[in-house]
DRENDO-1510 file (C-alpha; in Angstrom, 1 decimal, always signed):
<recs>
REC; n; res; u; v; w
REC; 1; MET; +7.0; +13.9; -13.6 .
REC; 2; PRO; +7.2; +11.0; -11.1 .
REC; 3; ILE; +9.9; +9.2; -13.2 .
REC; 4; LEU; +11.9; +12.4; -13.6 .
REC; 5; GLU; +11.6; +13.1; -9.8 .
REC; 6; ASP; +12.6; +9.5; -9.0 .
REC; 7; LEU; +15.8; +9.9; -11.2 .
REC; 8; LYS; +16.6; +13.2; -9.6 .
REC; 9; GLY; +16.2; +11.6; -6.1 .
REC; 10; TYR; +18.5; +8.7; -6.9 .
REC; 11; ALA; +21.1; +11.1; -8.3 .
REC; 12; GLU; +20.9; +13.3; -5.2 .
REC; 13; ARG; +21.2; +10.4; -2.9 .
REC; 14; ALA; +24.3; +9.1; -4.8 .
REC; 15; THR; +26.1; +12.4; -4.8 .
REC; 16; GLY; +24.7; +14.3; -1.8 .
REC; 17; LEU; +24.1; +17.3; -4.0 .
REC; 18; ARG; +21.3; +19.7; -3.0 .
REC; 19; ARG; +20.5; +17.5; +0.0 .
REC; 20; PRO; +20.8; +18.8; +3.6 .
REC; 21; GLY; +21.4; +15.4; +5.0 .
REC; 22; LYS; +19.5; +13.8; +8.0 .
REC; 23; ARG; +21.7; +15.6; +10.6 .
REC; 24; ASN; +21.0; +19.1; +9.2 .
REC; 25; ALA; +17.4; +18.5; +8.1 .
REC; 26; ALA; +16.1; +19.3; +11.6 .
REC; 27; ASN; +17.5; +22.9; +11.2 .
REC; 28; LEU; +15.0; +23.4; +8.3 .
REC; 29; ALA; +12.0; +22.5; +10.4 .
REC; 30; ARG; +10.0; +25.6; +11.5 .
REC; 31; ASN; +8.2; +25.6; +14.8 .
REC; 32; ARG; +4.5; +25.5; +13.9 .
REC; 33; MET; +1.3; +25.0; +15.9 .
REC; 34; PRO; -0.5; +21.9; +14.7 .
REC; 35; HIS; -4.0; +22.2; +13.2 .
REC; 36; THR; -6.1; +19.1; +13.9 .
REC; 37; VAL; -9.3; +17.8; +12.4 .
REC; 38; ARG; -11.3; +14.7; +13.4 .
REC; 39; PHE; -13.4; +13.0; +10.8 .
REC; 40; LYS; -16.4; +10.6; +11.3 .
REC; 41; ASP; -16.8; +7.2; +9.7 .
REC; 42; ASP; -19.0; +7.9; +6.6 .
REC; 43; GLY; -19.7; +4.2; +5.9 .
REC; 44; LEU; -17.2; +4.1; +3.0 .
REC; 45; VAL; -14.1; +5.8; +4.6 .
REC; 46; PRO; -13.7; +4.8; +8.2 .
REC; 47; ASN; -11.2; +7.5; +9.1 .
REC; 48; HIS; -9.5; +7.0; +12.5 .
REC; 49; PRO; -11.7; +6.3; +15.5 .
REC; 50; ARG; -9.4; +8.2; +18.0 .
REC; 51; TRP; -6.6; +10.2; +16.3 .
REC; 52; PRO; -7.0; +13.4; +14.2 .
REC; 53; LEU; -5.4; +14.5; +11.0 .
REC; 54; ILE; -2.5; +16.9; +11.8 .
REC; 55; ILE; -1.6; +19.8; +9.5 .
REC; 56; TYR; +1.5; +21.9; +10.0 .
REC; 57; ARG; +1.4; +25.0; +7.8 .
REC; 58; GLY; +4.8; +26.2; +6.5 .
REC; 59; ALA; +6.6; +23.7; +8.6 .
REC; 60; VAL; +9.6; +23.2; +6.3 .
REC; 61; ASP; +12.0; +25.9; +5.2 .
REC; 62; LEU; +12.5; +25.3; +1.5 .
REC; 63; ASP; +15.5; +27.4; +0.6 .
REC; 64; GLU; +17.1; +27.7; -2.8 .
REC; 65; ARG; +20.3; +25.8; -1.7 .
REC; 66; HIS; +18.5; +22.5; -1.5 .
REC; 67; ASP; +16.0; +20.5; -3.6 .
REC; 68; PRO; +12.7; +20.9; -1.7 .
REC; 69; ALA; +11.8; +17.3; -2.1 .
REC; 70; ALA; +15.2; +16.2; -0.8 .
REC; 71; VAL; +14.8; +18.5; +2.3 .
REC; 72; ILE; +11.4; +16.9; +3.1 .
REC; 73; GLU; +12.7; +13.4; +2.5 .
REC; 74; ASP; +15.7; +13.9; +4.8 .
REC; 75; LEU; +13.6; +15.4; +7.5 .
REC; 76; PHE; +11.1; +12.5; +7.4 .
REC; 77; GLU; +13.9; +10.0; +7.3 .
REC; 78; ALA; +15.7; +11.6; +10.3 .
REC; 79; ASN; +12.6; +11.0; +12.3 .
REC; 80; ARG; +12.3; +7.4; +11.0 .
REC; 81; TRP; +9.5; +7.9; +8.5 .
REC; 82; GLY; +10.8; +6.1; +5.3 .
REC; 83; ASP; +9.8; +4.4; +2.1 .
REC; 84; SER; +9.4; +7.9; +0.7 .
REC; 85; TRP; +8.1; +8.7; -2.8 .
REC; 86; ARG; +7.7; +11.8; -5.0 .
REC; 87; ASN; +4.5; +12.3; -6.9 .
REC; 88; GLY; +1.1; +14.0; -6.6 .
REC; 89; ILE; -2.0; +12.8; -4.6 .
REC; 90; TYR; -4.4; +10.4; -6.3 .
REC; 91; ASP; -7.5; +12.1; -7.7 .
REC; 92; TYR; -9.9; +9.5; -6.2 .
REC; 93; VAL; -10.8; +8.9; -2.6 .
REC; 94; HIS; -8.6; +6.4; -0.9 .
REC; 95; TYR; -7.1; +5.5; +2.5 .
REC; 96; HIS; -4.7; +3.2; +4.2 .
REC; 97; SER; -6.0; +0.8; +6.8 .
REC; 98; ARG; -2.7; -0.8; +8.0 .
REC; 99; ILE; -0.3; +2.2; +8.1 .
REC; 100; HIS; -0.1; +5.9; +8.8 .
REC; 101; GLU; +1.1; +8.3; +6.1 .
REC; 102; VAL; +2.8; +11.8; +6.0 .
REC; 103; LEU; +2.5; +14.1; +3.0 .
REC; 104; GLY; +4.9; +17.0; +2.6 .
REC; 105; ILE; +4.3; +19.6; -0.1 .
REC; 106; ALA; +7.6; +20.2; -1.9 .
REC; 107; ARG; +6.3; +22.5; -4.8 .
REC; 108; GLY; +3.2; +24.2; -5.9 .
REC; 109; LYS; -0.2; +24.0; -4.3 .
REC; 110; GLY; -3.3; +21.8; -4.5 .
REC; 111; ARG; -6.8; +21.5; -3.2 .
REC; 112; VAL; -6.9; +18.3; -1.1 .
REC; 113; ARG; -10.0; +16.8; +0.5 .
REC; 114; PHE; -9.3; +14.8; +3.7 .
REC; 115; GLY; -11.8; +12.6; +5.4 .
REC; 116; GLY; -13.7; +11.3; +2.4 .
REC; 117; ILE; -16.6; +12.8; +0.4 .
REC; 118; LYS; -18.0; +14.4; +3.6 .
REC; 119; GLY; -14.6; +15.6; +4.7 .
REC; 120; ARG; -13.0; +19.0; +4.5 .
REC; 121; ILE; -11.0; +20.7; +1.7 .
REC; 122; PHE; -7.7; +22.3; +2.4 .
REC; 123; THR; -5.4; +24.2; +0.0 .
REC; 124; MET; -1.9; +22.6; +0.6 .
REC; 125; LYS; +1.1; +24.7; -0.3 .
REC; 126; ALA; +4.9; +24.2; -0.5 .
REC; 127; GLY; +6.2; +23.8; +3.0 .
REC; 128; ASP; +3.0; +22.4; +4.4 .
REC; 129; VAL; +2.9; +18.9; +6.0 .
REC; 130; ALA; -0.2; +16.6; +6.7 .
REC; 131; VAL; +0.1; +13.6; +9.0 .
REC; 132; LEU; -2.7; +11.1; +8.3 .
REC; 133; PRO; -3.6; +8.5; +10.9 .
REC; 134; ALA; -4.5; +5.1; +9.3 .
REC; 135; GLY; -8.0; +5.3; +7.8 .
REC; 136; THR; -8.0; +8.9; +6.8 .
REC; 137; GLY; -9.5; +9.5; +3.4 .
REC; 138; HIS; -7.6; +11.7; +1.0 .
REC; 139; GLN; -8.1; +12.9; -2.6 .
REC; 140; CYS; -6.6; +15.7; -4.7 .
REC; 141; LEU; -9.3; +17.8; -6.3 .
REC; 142; SER; -7.1; +20.1; -8.3 .
REC; 143; ALA; -3.5; +21.2; -8.4 .
REC; 144; ASP; -0.9; +23.4; -10.0 .
REC; 145; ASP; +1.0; +21.7; -12.9 .
REC; 146; ASP; +4.2; +21.7; -10.7 .
REC; 147; PHE; +2.5; +20.3; -7.6 .
REC; 148; LEU; +4.9; +17.9; -6.0 .
REC; 149; VAL; +4.3; +15.8; -2.8 .
REC; 150; VAL; +6.7; +13.7; -0.8 .
REC; 151; GLY; +5.0; +10.8; +1.1 .
REC; 152; ALA; +6.5; +8.6; +3.7 .
REC; 153; TYR; +5.5; +6.0; +6.3 .
REC; 154; PRO; +6.6; +5.0; +9.9 .
REC; 155; PRO; +8.5; +1.8; +10.4 .
REC; 156; ALA; +5.5; -0.2; +11.8 .
REC; 157; GLY; +2.7; -1.1; +9.4 .
REC; 158; VAL; +2.1; -2.4; +6.0 .
REC; 159; TYR; +1.1; -0.3; +3.0 .
REC; 160; ASP; -2.3; -1.0; +1.5 .
REC; 161; GLU; -4.8; +1.1; -0.5 .
REC; 162; CYS; -8.5; +1.0; +0.2 .
REC; 163; ARG; -11.2; +2.6; -1.9 .
REC; 164; THR; -14.3; +0.4; -2.1 .
REC; 165; VAL; -17.2; -0.8; +0.0 .
REC; 166; GLU; -15.6; -4.3; +0.0 .
REC; 167; ASP; -12.5; -2.9; +1.8 .
REC; 168; TYR; -14.5; -1.4; +4.6 .
REC; 169; PRO; -15.3; -4.4; +6.9 .
REC; 170; ARG; -11.7; -5.4; +7.2 .
REC; 171; ALA; -10.4; -1.8; +7.4 .
REC; 172; VAL; -12.5; -0.9; +10.5 .
REC; 173; LYS; -10.9; -3.9; +12.3 .
REC; 174; THR; -7.3; -3.2; +11.3 .
REC; 175; ILE; -7.2; +0.7; +11.6 .
REC; 176; PRO; -7.3; +0.8; +15.4 .
REC; 177; LYS; -4.5; -1.8; +15.7 .
REC; 178; VAL; -2.0; +0.3; +13.7 .
REC; 179; PRO; +0.6; +1.4; +16.4 .
REC; 180; ARG; +1.4; +5.0; +17.1 .
REC; 181; PRO; +4.7; +6.1; +15.6 .
REC; 182; ARG; +7.5; +6.8; +18.1 .
REC; 183; LYS; +8.4; +10.1; +16.4 .
REC; 184; ASP; +6.6; +13.0; +14.8 .
REC; 185; PRO; +7.7; +13.1; +11.2 .
REC; 186; ILE; +8.8; +16.8; +11.5 .
REC; 187; TYR; +9.6; +17.4; +15.1 .
REC; 188; GLY; +10.8; +14.0; +16.3 .
REC; 189; SER; +10.3; +12.5; +19.8 .
REC; 190; GLY; +9.3; +15.8; +21.4 .
REC; 191; GLY; +6.8; +16.7; +18.7 .
REC; 192; PRO; +3.1; +17.3; +19.1 .
REC; 193; LEU; +2.1; +13.9; +17.6 .
REC; 194; ALA; +2.7; +12.0; +20.9 .
REC; 195; LYS; +0.1; +14.2; +22.7 .
REC; 196; LEU; -2.3; +14.4; +19.9 .
REC; 197; TRP; -2.3; +10.7; +19.1 .
REC; 198; LYS; -2.7; +9.3; +22.6 .
REC; 199; ARG; -2.2; +5.6; +23.2 .
REC; 200; PRO; -5.4; +3.7; +24.1 .
REC; 201; LYS; -5.7; +3.0; +27.8 .
</recs>
């Protein structure tokens, strides 16, 4: 599925078909209250020492005129979250120590555990969005056959993938240094992220 989705994405970008475009993408964002969860360091997955996971339920209007993955990509990119990909979520616990990540569900539903082995399980459905501060463990436990996720990253930071005890000592040092994004990936400059992820004093 990832290769097919990548090809579809390239074709849509080249032609503009079934894409709302960055200017119109904001009209497909639904005003939703954020659900936040904080996770403790479990000795393997550090999670973030200050900032919570943010989940927006049904935050994106996925209508039949547009490809749902393209809607989410354009919305993220309009808010300067780029390097997007289309795929699922890995079925093993992992986290990123040098960059934040946003996951938008384009199709289907899946059971995703955030926060590591001792974290919490959420059923994520089409239109839901999760914003993960650096260090947040995540793992897909089960999913529909058509489960499709769009992931993206803010401009500041470097992608890495951590999953072992050996990664932990370096990760706990780098996670707090990852800068806060300037924009919420769904709601832009005025979105909840700025208040929920407060800068250290």
